[in-house]
LUMGU-795489 format. One line per field, with one value per residue (C-alpha): chain; residue in one letter; x, y, z. Coordinates in steps of 0.001 Angstrom, whole numbers, plus 524288, in hexadecimal, padded with zeros to 5 digits. Example, Ala and Ser with C-alpha at 12.3 -4.5 7.8 and 13.67 -1.06 7.14 Angstrom:
2
cadena: c(A_A) $
residuo: c(A_S) $
x: c(8300C_83566) $
y: c(7EE6C_7FBDC) $
z: c(81E78_81BE4) $
//
This chain:
356
cadena: c(A_A_A_A_A_A_A_A_A_A_A_A_A_A_A_A_A_A_A_A_A_A_A_A_A_A_A_A_A_A_A_A_A_A_A_A_A_A_A_A_A_A_A_A_A_A_A_A_A_A_A_A_A_A_A_A_A_A_A_A_A_A_A_A_A_A_A_A_A_A_A_A_A_A_A_A_A_A_A_A_A_A_A_A_A_A_A_A_A_A_A_A_A_A_A_A_A_A_A_A_A_A_A_A_A_A_A_A_A_A_A_A_A_A_A_A_A_A_A_A_A_A_A_A_A_A_A_A_A_A_A_A_A_A_A_A_A_A_A_A_A_A_A_A_A_A_A_A_A_A_A_A_A_A_A_A_A_A_A_A_A_A_A_A_A_A_A_A_A_A_A_A_A_A_A_A_A_A_A_A_A_A_A_A_A_A_A_A_A_A_A_A_A_A_A_A_A_A_A_A_A_A_A_A_A_A_A_A_A_A_A_A_A_A_A_A_A_A_A_A_A_A_A_A_A_A_A_A_A_A_A_A_A_A_A_A_A_A_A_A_A_A_A_A_A_A_A_A_A_A_A_A_A_A_A_A_A_A_A_A_A_A_A_A_A_A_A_A_A_A_A_A_A_A_A_A_A_A_A_A_A_A_A_A_A_A_A_A_A_A_A_A_A_A_A_A_A_A_A_A_A_A_A_A_A_A_A_A_A_A_A_A_A_A_A_A_A_A_A_A_A_A_A_A_A_A_A_A_A_A_A_A_A_A_A_A_A_A_A_A_A_A_A_A_A_A_A_A_A_A_A_A_A_A_A_A) $
residuo: c(X_X_X_X_X_X_X_X_X_X_X_X_X_X_X_X_X_X_X_X_X_X_X_X_X_X_X_X_X_X_X_X_X_X_X_X_X_X_X_X_X_X_X_X_X_X_X_X_X_X_X_X_X_X_X_X_X_X_X_X_X_X_X_X_X_X_X_X_X_X_X_X_X_X_X_X_X_X_X_X_X_X_X_X_X_X_X_X_X_X_X_X_X_X_X_X_X_X_X_X_X_X_X_X_X_X_X_X_X_X_X_X_X_X_X_X_X_X_X_X_X_X_X_X_X_X_X_X_X_X_X_X_X_X_X_X_X_X_X_X_X_X_X_X_X_X_X_X_X_X_X_X_X_X_X_X_X_X_X_X_X_X_X_X_X_X_X_X_X_X_X_X_X_X_X_X_X_X_X_X_X_X_X_X_X_X_X_X_X_X_X_X_X_X_X_X_X_X_X_X_X_X_X_X_X_X_X_X_X_X_X_X_X_X_X_X_X_X_X_X_X_X_X_X_X_X_X_X_X_X_X_X_X_X_X_X_X_X_X_X_X_X_X_X_X_X_X_X_X_X_X_X_X_X_X_X_X_X_X_X_X_X_X_X_X_X_X_X_X_X_X_X_X_X_X_X_X_X_X_X_X_X_X_X_X_X_X_X_X_X_X_X_X_X_X_X_X_X_X_X_X_X_X_X_X_X_X_X_X_X_X_X_X_X_X_X_X_X_X_X_X_X_X_X_X_X_X_X_X_X_X_X_X_X_X_X_X_X_X_X_X_X_X_X_X_X_X_X_X_X_X_X_X_X_X_X) $
x: c(5ABAF_5B0DE_5BEAE_5B717_5AF11_5BB1C_5C23F_5B5FB_5B544_5C47A_5C180_5B614_5BB10_5C6B1_5BEA4_5B742_5B86B_5B249_5B00A_5A46F_59EFA_59DD0_59C1C_5993C_5A348_5A4DB_5A7A0_5A7D7_59974_58EE4_58108_57B71_56D4F_566A2_56BA0_56360_5599D_55975_559EF_54E05_54548_54909_543D6_537F7_536D3_52CB0_534C2_541F7_543D6_53EC2_5478B_55318_551A2_55A11_54E57_54810_540E0_5439F_53557_53814_54524_53D73_5326C_53B54_5452D_536BA_533D8_533E2_53B1B_545B0_547CB_54749_55201_55B03_55945_55D81_5684D_56EEF_56C3B_574A4_5805B_58122_5853B_590DB_59073_593FD_59A68_5983E_59DC5_59B70_58D9C_58874_584EE_5769E_5788A_581F1_5790A_56D7E_57541_57C87_56D6C_5686D_573AA_57254_56300_565D1_5704C_566AC_55C63_565FE_56A0E_55B7D_55BC9_566C0_56063_554D9_55D73_5652B_55897_5539A_55FE3_56436_5720D_577D6_56E6B_570DA_57F8C_57E2F_57527_5808F_58801_57EB0_57E32_58EB9_58DFE_58485_58B1F_5973C_591AA_58F0A_59DF0_5A2A0_5986F_5A0CA_5A82C_599B0_595FD_5A103_59DAD_58F2C_59110_59BD8_58F7E_5865C_58F6A_59186_580E0_5814E_58C9C_5857A_578DB_58029_58684_57BBA_57906_5868E_58365_579E5_583FE_585E7_593B4_58F75_589E0_59892_59EF5_595E2_59694_5A71C_5A64D_59D28_5A807_5B244_5AD53_5A931_5B66C_5BB83_5B3EA_5BC50_5C0CD_5BA17_5BF0D_5C810_5BCF8_5B496_5BEDC_5C1A8_5B365_5B33E_5C077_5B829_5AD33_5B6AD_5BED3_5B2A3_5AC63_5B96E_5B89E_5AA4B_5AC2B_5BA6C_5BACB_5C4D9_5C6EE_5CA18_5D80C_5D9E3_5D199_5DE13_5E552_5D820_5D63C_5E2D8_5E147_5D545_5DA76_5E51A_5DCE3_5D32C_5E0A3_5E3B9_5D69E_5D993_5E5EB_5E0D8_5D502_5DED3_5E583_5E2FF_5D9D4_5E530_5EDD9_5E52D_5E82D_5E218_5DE66_5E3B8_5E1BA_5EE2E_5F197_5F1B6_5E9C5_5DEFF_5DF37_5DC5A_5D1C0_5CBFA_5CDAA_5C5F1_5B95B_5BA1C_5C304_5BDAE_5B159_5B62A_5C181_5B8A1_5B024_5BBA2_5C337_5B603_5B401_5C0DC_5BE0E_5B062_5B67A_5C083_5B3ED_5AC85_5B88C_5BA54_5AB52_5AD72_5B88E_5AF62_5A510_5AEA5_5B2FF_5A41D_5A176_5AE25_5ADA7_5A130_5A483_5AEE0_5A42B_59D81_5A855_5AF42_5A2B5_5ABC2_5AFB0_5BF3C_5C63C_5CCAA_5CB67_5D728_5D1E8_5C97F_5D483_5CD7D_5D99B_5D69B_5C83E_5CBE9_5D36D_5CD2F_5D085_5D061_5DB85_5E157_5E02D_5D70D_5CA8E_5C751_5BFEE_5BB2E_5B5CB_5AA35_5A740_59CE7_59D77_5A805_5A9EA_5B1BF_5B6AC_5BE12_5C49D_5BDE5_5C249_5C886_5BF5C_5BE0C_5BB19_5B1A9_5BEB3_5C04B_5CD59_5D105_5D065_5D976_5D801_5C974_5C3D3_5B631_5B5A6_5AA0E) $
y: c(13F73_14A40_14AAB_14829_153E5_15C49_15915_15D1F_16B50_16D89_1698D_17297_17D02_17D0D_1840E_1907C_19BD4_19BA7_1A745_1AD82_1B244_1A4DD_19C40_19B1F_19908_18C55_18BE5_17E4E_17AB1_177AD_175F2_17218_16F14_17B34_179CF_16C86_172C1_17C95_170EE_16BB5_178C0_1793D_16B6A_17112_17963_176E9_17AD5_179F2_16B8F_17236_17DB1_174F1_16DFD_17327_176C5_17D39_18A4B_198F2_198AE_18C21_19143_19C79_19531_18E1D_19B44_1A21D_1973E_19B93_18E1C_18EB1_19F7F_19A01_18FA2_1989B_1A215_1981F_193EC_1A0A3_1A3E3_1964A_19AE9_1A725_1A067_198A7_18CCB_18326_17580_16A80_15C8A_154AA_14FA7_14206_13FD3_1402A_14F56_152BC_14E3A_15648_16211_160CE_15D42_169C4_17316_16CE5_17124_17ECC_180AC_17DFA_1872B_190E1_18FAA_18F66_19C62_1A185_19D2D_1A6D2_1B169_1B035_1AF8F_1BB35_1C361_1C359_1BEE5_1C3F7_1BBD9_1B0BE_1B1D8_1B46F_1A790_1A0C8_1A52F_19EA1_19269_190F1_19452_188C2_1807C_1826F_17F07_1724F_17153_173A2_1684C_15D04_158E1_15315_16213_166F7_15F6A_162D4_17223_17423_16E75_1780C_1832C_17D7F_17EFE_18B48_19209_18A3F_19073_19E20_19A68_19C23_1AA82_1AFDA_1B8EA_1BF01_1C52B_1D246_1D912_1D87E_1CC77_1C7CC_1CD5B_1C625_1B9F4_1BA65_1BDFE_1B137_1A9FC_1AEF0_1AC5A_19CD8_19CE7_1A135_1974C_18EB9_1838D_17932_16C42_16955_16CD1_1612E_158A1_15973_157EF_14BD8_145B4_14712_13F10_136E5_13245_13041_127AF_120AE_11D45_11811_10FB0_10C6D_10A43_10EBB_0FF52_0FCC2_0FAED_10275_10D66_1150D_1132E_11651_122E0_126E0_1263A_12C80_13930_13834_13924_1446E_14B83_14B4F_14EE4_15AED_15E40_15B4D_164FA_1700E_16E4F_174D0_16CCF_16830_1634E_15A38_14B44_13FD0_13AF4_12C84_12772_1239D_117E1_108F5_100D6_0FD54_10AAC_110B4_1069A_10B61_11911_11946_115FF_12416_12A11_121CD_128D4_13719_13793_1397E_14214_14AFB_14BDE_14FAF_15A2A_15EED_1616B_16795_171D0_1749A_177AF_180C5_18936_187CF_18BB2_19624_19C6B_19A5F_1A145_1AD7E_1AC2E_1ACE5_1B8A0_1C01F_1BD8F_1C0E1_1CE45_1CF14_1CE28_1DA65_1E291_1E10F_1DC9B_1D012_1C33A_1C31C_1BC51_1B455_1B182_1B821_1C430_1C32A_1C352_1B8B0_1B2FE_1A684_1A678_1A3D4_197E6_18A5E_182FD_17730_1793F_185DF_18CA5_1969D_191D8_19087_19C26_19C78_1A985_1A581_1B2DD_1B7D5_1AD33_1A4A1_19866_194E4_187FE_18022_174AB_16DDE_161AD_1561D_14B28_13FFC_131D8_12C22_129AB_139A0_136BF_1417E_13F78_14AC2_14965_14EAB_15A1E_15E5F_16D83_176A3) $
z: c(C7E74_C85B8_C7F64_C7235_C75AD_C7952_C6BCC_C659E_C6DAB_C699D_C5B82_C584C_C61DE_C5868_C4CB6_C51BD_C47F3_C3942_C326F_C3884_C2A4E_C258B_C2E8E_C3EA9_C4A48_C4F70_C5E31_C6510_C6745_C5F1D_C5991_C4D4C_C50AF_C4D7B_C3E36_C3F18_C44C1_C3A21_C3020_C36CA_C34C8_C26B8_C255F_C27E6_C1B96_C1294_C06F7_C0979_C02A9_BF677_BF7EA_BF952_BEBCC_BDFF0_BD829_BE2AD_BDCDB_BE33E_BE931_BEF8F_BF632_BF8BF_C00B3_C07F1_C0C32_C1160_C1863_C28B7_C2BFF_C2246_C2584_C34CE_C3103_C2804_C3332_C3E04_C35A7_C33AB_C4250_C4419_C39EA_C4230_C4EFF_C52DA_C4D77_C57B2_C5682_C5E86_C5E6A_C50AB_C51F6_C4C69_C3F31_C4069_C461E_C3B70_C308C_C36BA_C36FE_C2905_C23E0_C2A98_C271B_C179B_C1924_C1D86_C134F_C08FC_C0F9B_C0F44_C00DA_BFE86_C03BD_BFC17_BEF6F_BF2EC_BF79D_BE993_BE241_BE930_BE6D5_BF58B_BF242_BFDD1_C05ED_BFE44_C0119_C0FB5_C0E5C_C0792_C1162_C1CFA_C14AF_C14F9_C23B4_C26A4_C1C9C_C2450_C3121_C2A5C_C290D_C34C8_C38DA_C33A4_C276A_C21C0_C252F_C1C5F_C10F5_C13A7_C168E_C0960_C0256_C075B_C0529_BF721_BF76F_BFD77_BF39B_BE7E6_BE8BC_BE6D9_BDC10_BD106_BD6F5_BD7C7_BCD12_BD567_BDE32_BDECE_BE2FF_BF07F_BEFA8_BE96D_BF556_BFF8B_BF705_BF7DB_C0680_C08E2_C008A_C0840_C15AF_C10F0_C0C70_C192E_C222D_C2ACD_C26CD_C2EA9_C2842_C3595_C3DA6_C38F7_C3770_C4519_C48C7_C3FAC_C46F0_C530C_C4E68_C45F2_C5268_C599F_C4F0F_C4E97_C5D51_C5D24_C4F2C_C5155_C6158_C6986_C6DD1_C61C4_C5EFE_C5371_C58C2_C5BBB_C4F34_C48B6_C50E7_C4BE4_C3DBD_C3EA6_C4579_C3C35_C30FA_C3790_C395E_C2AE5_C27C6_C2F1B_C2903_C1B21_C1D08_C2029_C1279_C05B2_BFC52_BF410_BFF43_C053A_C03FB_C0761_C145E_C16ED_C23C6_C2C85_C3358_C32DC_C2AB7_C360E_C3BD0_C2EF9_C2CF5_C39E2_C3699_C2ACE_C3375_C34F9_C28B9_C1D7C_C1C5D_C2288_C182A_C0B9F_C132B_C18B3_C0C46_C05E8_C0FF3_C0E3D_BFF2C_C0448_C0CED_C0199_BF7CA_C017F_C0146_BF250_BF1F5_BFA6C_BF2C9_BE541_BEC10_BEE72_BE15D_BDB74_BE40D_BE059_BD18E_BD218_BDAA5_BCF58_BC3E4_BCA8D_BCDC6_BBEE8_BB6CF_BB25D_BB85E_BBD4C_BB256_BBE4A_BCC8B_BD006_BCA57_BD73D_BE03B_BEA55_BEE5B_BF430_BF14C_BE506_BE6EC_BE60A_BF1DD_BEB7A_BE2BE_BE8DA_BDBDE_BD657_BD42D_BC5FF_BC1D7_BB2A2_BAC9B_BA18D_B9C14_BA529_BAF2B_BB702_BBC3F_BC90A_BCD2C_BD75E_BD40C_BDFC5_BE7A1_BE268_BE0A9_BECB4_BEC30_BF782_BFF4E_BFEF0_BF5B6_BEC28_BDBCD_BD9AB_BCC8C_BCE3C_BD36A_BD657_BD2D9_BD356) $
//
């Protein structure tokens, strides 16, 4: 266990700095218990379950945000977000679910506040609340591979709350939203960080499930280790250069390694896709804000993204080509090609994509 702790310390110390505008700094120790406690506090709200319904009225959402217990919880989470995030050794599944569940509930509450602010014409406050929701989602992504999937979903939800109201943006609001999108796109890529955490957990599970006394244990552990190393190499490549993950080693070793890798592979590959999606979303949000700023300044929409001179922020990371931008009289659409479809094993179908 001492060696396990030492390895974990080295892994967690390897990632310290994250853009302070967007998320927290990462020192090598931790505590997520405060977020769990805030989530429990929110469960005391009498109106929150109604306010989280898709068709909840503005009055219901206003009542929720005005509740003292909700105000106290939101104040607490913002104070937590402003402190350095500390990460300890990966915890058990039960603890993971508690934290991730609390994080989702808090994020939903922030998105309710975002809606109330937009309805009241407080667009800048709504942009700041969106930033806080993205920061919270980022802490989920630092937590685990499952956290990455859940965190990206919350980011999509948070930005989706702004989408119907983008025409409310003033020129300064456009500039503030563009800055938010740029900060979001510039957050440190933590896929390698979470993979190293999952590697430690995976090797420990392998030791328990297969047993060091098993004659095949050495061969199996080598195959599992190689798969994790392949994952680390793969995640660093651009989307179109990512290949399939194939277990190495003899048949028996591969069969034993599938105890760990068989269920992990599709999760990892979908996490890779999700992390590329968050970059695409950040860049698209930047383009939306910049297009609206252009319209304020020129009283018309740009004919193409090239007119905006946004550089990489106009490039779809799924294709390495510009986003699809189509002007339709007084409005426009902006589309990402999206990831390739995957089957239940994580294998890509390069003939089908999921555009958004």
